[in-house]
C-alpha positions in Angstrom: -12.2 -13.5 -25.0 -9.5 -11.1 -23.8 -8.8 -11.7 -20.1 -7.9 -8.9 -17.7 -5.9 -9.7 -14.6 -6.2 -7.7 -11.3 -3.5 -8.4 -8.7 -4.1 -7.4 -5.1 -2.1 -8.2 -2.0 -4.4 -10.4 0.0 -6.4 -13.5 -1.0 -9.5 -12.5 1.0 -9.6 -9.1 -0.8 -9.3 -10.8 -4.2 -12.4 -12.9 -3.3 -14.4 -9.8 -2.4 -13.3 -7.9 -5.6 -13.9 -10.8 -7.9 -17.6 -10.6 -7.0 -17.7 -7.0 -8.2 -16.2 -7.5 -11.7 -17.4 -9.4 -14.8 -16.3 -12.7 -16.1 -13.6 -11.2 -18.3 -11.6 -10.3 -15.1 -9.4 -12.6 -13.1 -8.6 -11.3 -9.6 -5.6 -12.9 -7.8 -3.3 -12.0 -5.0 0.5 -11.7 -4.5 0.0 -12.6 -0.8 2.0 -9.6 0.3 5.6 -8.9 -0.7 7.1 -11.2 -3.4 10.7 -10.1 -3.1 13.1 -8.4 -0.7 16.7 -7.3 -0.3 19.2 -10.2 -0.7 21.2 -11.3 2.3 24.3 -12.0 0.1 27.2 -9.8 -0.9 29.4 -7.7 1.3 28.3 -8.0 5.0 25.1 -9.7 3.8 23.5 -6.3 3.3 22.0 -6.9 -0.2 23.0 -3.2 -0.8 26.1 -2.1 -2.8 27.2 0.6 -0.4 30.3 1.5 -2.5 28.3 1.8 -5.7 25.5 4.4 -5.2 23.7 2.0 -2.7 22.3 -0.1 -5.5 20.0 -2.7 -3.9 19.9 -6.4 -5.0 16.5 -8.0 -4.7 15.6 -11.7 -4.6 12.3 -13.5 -4.8 11.2 -14.7 -1.3 11.6 -18.4 -1.0 7.9 -18.8 0.1 6.7 -16.8 -2.9 8.4 -18.7 -5.7 5.3 -20.7 -6.5 3.1 -17.6 -6.3 5.4 -15.8 -8.8 5.3 -18.8 -11.1 1.5 -18.8 -11.1 1.3 -15.0 -11.6 3.8 -15.2 -14.6 1.5 -17.8 -16.2 -1.6 -15.7 -15.7 0.1 -12.5 -17.1 1.2 -14.5 -20.2 -2.4 -15.4 -20.9 -3.8 -11.8 -20.2 -4.1 -8.7 -22.3 -4.4 -6.2 -19.5 -2.7 -6.3 -16.2 -3.9 -4.1 -13.3 -1.8 -3.8 -10.1 -4.2 -3.0 -7.3 -2.1 -3.4 -4.2 -2.8 -1.3 -1.1 -3.1 2.5 -1.5 0.1 3.5 0.5 3.8 3.7 -0.1 4.3 0.0 0.7 1.5 -0.9 -1.7 3.1 1.2 -4.4 6.5 -0.5 -3.8 4.8 -4.0 -4.0 3.2 -3.0 -7.3 6.6 -1.9 -8.6 8.3 -5.2 -7.5 5.5 -7.1 -9.2 5.9 -5.1 -12.4 9.6 -5.9 -12.4 9.2 -9.6 -11.6 6.4 -10.1 -14.1 7.8 -7.8 -16.9 4.8 -5.5 -16.8 5.4 -2.3 -18.8 5.7 0.5 -16.3 5.1 3.2 -19.0 1.6 2.0 -19.2 -1.2 3.1 -16.9 -1.8 -0.1 -15.0 -1.7 0.9 -11.3 -5.2 1.0 -9.7 -5.9 2.6 -6.3 -9.0 2.4 -4.2 -9.5 3.5 -0.6 -12.4 1.2 0.2 -13.4 -2.3 -1.0 -16.9 -1.5 -2.3 -18.2 -2.1 -5.8 -18.4 1.6 -6.7 -14.9 2.3 -5.5 -13.3 -0.7 -7.3 -15.2 -0.2 -10.6 -14.4 3.6 -10.5 -10.7 2.9 -9.8 -10.4 0.5 -12.7 -11.7 3.1 -15.1 -9.0 5.6 -13.8 -5.7 3.6 -13.8 -2.4 5.6 -13.5 1.3 4.8 -13.9 3.2 3.5 -10.9 4.3 6.5 -8.8 8.1 6.2 -8.9 8.5 8.9 -6.1 6.5 6.8 -3.7 8.4 3.7 -4.7 11.8 5.5 -4.2 10.7 6.7 -0.8 9.8 3.2 0.3 13.0 1.8 -1.2 15.1 4.3 0.6 13.4 3.4 3.9 14.1 -0.3 3.2 17.7 0.2 2.3 18.3 2.5 5.3 16.7 0.0 7.7 18.7 -2.8 6.3 22.0 -1.0 6.6 21.4 0.3 10.1 19.6 -2.8 11.3 22.3 -5.3 10.1 25.3 -3.3 11.1 24.1 -2.5 14.6 22.7 -6.0 15.1 26.0 -7.6 14.3 27.9 -5.3 16.7 25.4 -5.9 19.5 25.5 -9.7 19.0 29.3 -9.7 19.0 29.8 -7.3 21.9 26.9 -7.9 24.4 25.1 -11.0 23.1 22.1 -8.8 22.4 19.5 -10.1 19.9 19.4 -7.3 17.3 18.6 -3.6 16.7 16.4 -1.8 14.2 16.4 1.9 13.3 13.0 2.8 14.7 12.6 0.0 17.3 15.8 1.2 19.0 14.4 4.7 19.4 11.1 3.3 20.9 13.2 1.2 23.3 15.2 4.3 24.3 12.0 6.2 25.1 10.9 3.3 27.5 14.4 3.1 29.1 14.5 6.9 29.6 11.1 6.9 31.2 12.2 4.1 33.6 15.2 6.3 34.6 12.9 9.2 35.3 10.8 6.9 37.5 13.9 5.7 39.4 15.2 9.2 40.0 11.8 10.5 41.2 11.6 11.7 44.8 8.0 11.9 46.1 6.9 15.2 47.7 4.4 15.4 50.5 1.3 17.6 50.3 -2.0 17.8 52.2 -5.6 18.5 51.1 -8.4 19.9 53.2 -12.0 19.3 52.1 -15.4 20.3 53.5 -18.6 18.3 52.9 -22.0 19.9 52.6 -25.7 19.0 51.9 -28.5 21.3 50.7 -31.8 20.3 49.2 -30.8 16.6 49.6 -27.8 17.2 47.3 -24.4 16.4 48.7 -21.3 18.2 47.4 -17.7 18.8 48.4 -15.6 22.0 48.5 -11.7 21.9 48.5 -9.4 24.4 50.1 -7.7 26.4 47.3 -6.5 29.9 48.6 -5.7 31.9 51.7 -6.2 35.7 51.5 -6.5 35.4 47.7 -3.2 33.6 47.3 -2.9 30.0 46.1 -2.2 27.7 49.0 0.1 24.7 49.1 0.1 22.7 52.3 3.4 20.8 52.6 3.2 18.9 55.9 0.9 17.7 58.7 1.7 20.6 61.0 0.6 23.2 58.4 -2.5 21.2 57.7 -3.4 20.9 61.5 -2.9 24.6 62.0 -5.3 25.5 59.2 -7.8 22.7 60.3 -7.9 24.2 63.8 -8.6 27.7 62.6 -11.7 26.7 60.5 -15.2 26.8 61.9 -18.4 25.0 60.6 -19.8 28.1 58.9 -18.9 28.9 55.3 -20.1 32.1 53.5 -20.7 31.8 49.7 -18.8 34.7 48.1 -19.1 33.9 44.4 -21.4 31.7 42.2 -20.3 31.6 38.5 -22.4 29.9 35.8 -21.2 29.3 32.3 -22.2 27.2 29.3 -19.4 25.1 28.0 -19.1 23.3 24.7 -17.3 20.1 24.1 -16.4 19.4 20.5 -16.2 16.0 19.0 -12.9 14.6 17.9 -11.9 14.0 14.2 -12.3 10.6 12.6 -9.7 8.0 13.4 -6.2 7.8 11.8 -4.1 4.7 12.4 -2.5 5.9 15.6 -5.6 7.2 17.2 -7.5 4.0 16.3 -4.8 2.0 18.0 -4.8 4.2 21.1 -8.6 4.3 21.5 -8.9 0.5 20.8 -6.2 -0.1 23.4 -7.8 2.1 26.2 -11.5 1.5 25.4 -11.5 -2.2 24.2 -8.2 -3.4 25.7 -6.9 -4.5 22.2 -3.2 -4.6 21.5 -2.1 -2.6 18.4 -1.4 -5.7 16.4 -4.8 -7.2 17.1 -6.6 -3.9 16.3 -4.8 -3.8 12.9 -5.6 -7.4 12.1 -9.3 -7.0 12.9 -9.4 -3.7 10.9 -7.7 -5.4 7.9 -10.6 -7.9 7.9 -13.2 -5.2 8.1 -11.4 -3.4 5.2 -11.0 -6.4 3.0 -14.6 -7.5 3.0 -17.2 -9.1 5.2 -20.0 -11.4 3.7 -23.3 -9.9 4.6 -26.8 -11.1 3.7 -26.7 -10.2 0.0 -23.2 -8.9 -0.7 -19.5 -9.1 0.3 -18.2 -5.7 1.1 -15.5 -3.8 2.9 -17.1 -2.2 6.0 -14.3 0.4 6.6 -11.9 2.5 4.5 -8.2 1.8 4.4 -6.9 1.6 7.9 -3.3 2.9 7.3 -3.7 6.6 7.1 -2.6 9.8 8.9 -5.3 12.0 7.4 -8.6 12.9 9.0 -10.2 14.1 5.8 -13.6 12.6 4.8 -14.9 12.4 1.3 -17.7 14.8 0.3 -20.0 12.0 -0.6 -19.6 10.3 2.8 -20.1 13.7 4.6 -23.4 14.4 2.8 -24.8 10.9 3.3 -23.8 10.9 7.0 -25.3 14.3 7.6 -28.5 13.2 5.9 -28.6 10.2 8.2 -27.9 12.3 11.3 -30.7 14.7 10.3 -33.2 11.9 9.8 -32.3 9.9 13.0 -31.5 12.7 15.5 -32.7 16.0 14.0 -31.0 19.0 12.4 -29.7 20.3 15.7 -27.3 17.4 15.8 -25.6 18.2 12.6 -22.2 19.7 13.2 -19.5 21.4 11.1 -17.1 19.4 9.1 -13.7 19.5 10.8 -11.0 20.8 8.6 -7.8 19.3 9.8 -4.9 21.6 10.3 -2.6 19.6 8.1 0.3 18.6 10.2 3.7 17.9 8.7 4.4 14.3 7.8 0.8 13.6 6.8 0.3 11.4 3.8 -3.0 13.0 2.7 -3.8 10.6 -0.2 -6.2 8.8 2.0 -9.3 9.7 4.1 -9.6 9.1 7.8 -10.8 5.7 8.8 -14.6 5.6 8.4 -17.4 3.2 7.6 -17.9 2.7 3.8 -21.6 3.6 4.3 -23.3 5.7 7.0 -26.4 3.5 6.6 -24.5 0.4 7.7 -24.9 0.8 11.4 -23.1 -1.5 13.8 -26.4 -3.1 14.9 -27.4 -3.9 11.3 -24.3 -5.9 10.6 -23.7 -7.4 14.1 -25.0 -10.9 13.2 -22.4 -11.2 10.4 -19.4 -10.2 12.6 -17.4 -11.9 15.3 -17.7 -10.1 18.7 -14.2 -8.4 18.3 -15.0 -7.3 14.8 -18.3 -5.8 15.9 -16.7 -3.9 18.8 -14.0 -2.4 16.6 -16.5 -1.6 13.8 -18.9 0.1 16.4 -16.0 2.2 17.6 -14.9 3.3 14.1 -18.5 3.9 13.0 -19.4 5.9 16.2 -16.2 8.1 16.0 -16.7 8.9 12.3 -20.4 9.8 12.8 -19.6 11.8 16.0 -17.0 13.8 14.1 -19.8 15.3 12.0 -22.1 16.0 14.9 -22.8 19.2 17.0 -20.8 19.8 20.1 -22.2 18.7 23.5 -23.2 21.6 25.8 -22.9 21.7 29.5 -24.1 24.1 32.2 -21.1 24.5 34.5 -21.2 26.1 37.9 -18.3 27.1 40.2 -18.7 28.3 43.7 -16.3 30.0 46.1 -16.9 29.8 49.9 -15.0 31.6 52.6 -14.1 30.5 56.1 -11.8 32.7 58.2 -9.8 34.0 55.2 -9.6 30.5 53.6 -11.3 30.0 50.2 -12.9 26.7 49.3 -14.0 25.8 45.7 -16.8 23.6 44.5 -17.8 22.9 41.0 -20.5 20.9 39.1 -21.8 20.5 35.6 -24.9 19.2 33.9 -25.4 18.1 30.3 -27.7 20.6 28.6 -27.5 19.1 25.1 -25.8 15.7 24.4 -24.8 16.5 20.8 -22.2 14.1 19.4 -22.3 12.2 22.8 -25.6 10.7 21.5 -23.4 8.3 19.5 -20.0 8.5 21.2 -21.1 8.8 24.8 -20.3 5.2 25.6 -16.6 5.9 24.9 -16.2 9.2 26.8 -16.5 9.7 30.6 -19.3 12.0 31.7 -19.1 13.6 35.1 -22.5 14.9 36.0 -21.8 16.5 39.4 -24.9 18.3 40.5 -24.7 21.4 42.8 -27.8 22.7 44.7 -29.0 26.2 44.0 -26.7 28.5 45.9 -26.7 32.3 46.3 -24.0 34.8 47.3 -23.8 35.7 51.0 -25.6 32.5 51.9 -24.2 30.8 55.0 -23.7 27.0 54.8 -22.8 24.7 57.6 -20.4 21.9 56.8 -21.3 18.3 57.8 -17.6 17.4 58.0 -14.1 18.9 57.4 -11.3 16.5 56.6 -7.6 16.8 56.1 -5.7 14.1 54.2 -2.0 13.4 53.4 -0.8 12.8 49.8 2.4 12.3 47.9 3.3 13.3 44.4 3.5 10.3 42.1 6.3 9.4 39.7 5.7 9.6 36.0 3.7 6.7 34.7 5.3 4.0 32.4 4.2 3.9 28.8 1.0 1.9 28.1 0.7 0.8 24.5 -1.7 3.7 23.7 0.7 6.2 25.3 3.8 4.9 23.5 2.0 5.1 20.2 0.9 8.7 21.0 4.4 9.6 21.9 5.9 8.1 18.8 3.3 9.9 16.7 3.9 13.3 18.4 7.7 12.9 18.0 7.4 11.9 14.3 8.9 8.5 14.7 7.9 5.7 12.4 4.8 5.6 10.2 1.2 4.6 11.1 1.6 1.2 9.6 4.7 0.4 11.6 3.6 1.1 15.2 2.2 -2.3 15.9 5.3 -4.0 14.5 7.7 -1.8 16.5 5.9 -2.7 19.8 5.8 -6.4 18.8 9.5 -6.5 18.0 10.8 -5.0 21.2 8.7 -7.4 23.2 9.6 -10.5 21.1 13.3 -9.7 21.5 12.9 -9.6 25.2 13.9 -5.9 25.6 10.7 -4.9 27.4 8.0 -6.7 29.4 4.4 -5.8 30.0 3.7 -5.2 33.7 0.1 -4.1 34.5 -0.4 -3.1 30.9 2.7 -0.9 30.9 6.2 -1.4 29.4 9.1 -2.0 31.7 12.6 -2.4 30.1 14.4 -5.7 30.9 18.1 -5.8 31.9 18.9 -6.8 28.3 16.7 -3.9 27.0 18.5 -1.4 29.2 22.0 -2.7 28.3 21.1 -2.7 24.5 19.7 0.8 24.7 22.6 2.2 26.7 25.2 0.8 24.3 23.3 2.1 21.3 23.0 5.5 22.9 26.7 5.5 24.0 28.1 4.6 20.6 25.5 5.5 18.0 23.8 8.5 19.5 23.9 10.3 16.1 21.4 7.8 14.6 19.6 6.2 17.5 17.8 9.3 18.6 14.4 11.0 18.1 15.7 13.9 16.0 17.5 11.7 13.4 14.5 9.4 13.1 12.0 12.2 12.8 14.2 14.0 10.3 14.4 10.9 8.2 10.6 10.7 8.0 10.6 14.3 6.7 13.2 13.4 4.1 11.3 10.3 3.0 8.1 12.5 2.7 10.1 15.0 0.5 11.1 12.1 -1.8 7.5 11.0 -2.0 
């Protein structure tokens, strides 16, 4: 019998896939990267800087036995399929494996699937391709660049200021945190006052806030101004305008890596690393009653595209469960720069596999994350929510007060995503123009402008994504690294730089401003995309 060998990255994924394939397949794993740049040679870079930056690779110490076993399996097999993850890093791991195991790279032996389900795996094995050398070169360039900058900067920092080390992207993330802290320190609070009037009609209480005087926007800067206005108001307010509108609120697209990390952080309180590790398990396969299957598609992606087959099955499900009014339009993402669109957005592998139906097979944290991913993907295909919004203007001695309220008219996508979005249903009574209302109470209150907030994990990821720093797969590691090195600390779930972090960032900015900055780092991502 001719044996076919399939090599994936993780042992748990190999177990899941083995169940899908016949007895003539052996599914094994490389357990991640098998080799990396050497730390020998000039400056320990493992890169020959003088000779076209040729990299020198060595097999990782902890992978020598794995490589030995793989070599033996390859010897005994007729066909070898490299089925590592479907991204640049996965492509590079396949290339390293092919080199180490002497696999012919002119043959079509690279297999890519976006979800660990029987159909997807079997289909991928019937459409192998060659290793994509452009993706490999893009990843190799990143690795070489990170090694040179990381090693050289780290050595200087260790020598000069006893700092731990510096990485190309981590240093820029640290710089963002330090610059934010400087903004906070330089902030001077400004005083301002608010005046509000409270009303009740038909047993409905509501509040109006002072907005204008003689049709001009009003800013009350101190207590004297507030008292003068307060004294000139009487109890009676005349309604001058009642405006009713119907507003729509569209659902958001399915998750990409960064939005999943942000939403899991703000809604579930999970750190980015924890989110990614739970998502990895959901992707690689969960044992249900009668099958082992990946519950979500690949979680490292920056595309919001959904496959046609998922869209049609999800819409069918929405129609059956909620009715045709709940079916929305498919969102076409305005493809931003830097998007690796080989993947779909993060979605359940089946619209029929509801969170409740798999709850008993999941740990509580897996269930919560799966429910979030499932709800977001389904909501993205549902109709907008509709609100009846009312805004009211009330006059008192030339001063205009505003009150507003809204009521959900049609819940739309909120039927499935409502638990994750705040709803403010502020009711107003029926009011008519020229009606006179008597206020129950008028109050003036002192306030001060607040300094900018420090970055929470979700906000830092959003900022890095918007600035084009790093890739989806690296956010969790970047945040982890700057914390482990003691450059930042978490205070009330936000990042504050330590003295060592500020000193490190300042020195890097002072001497290496040409490479430790947002522009250089973002430009590098564009160039790596061009290579790919």
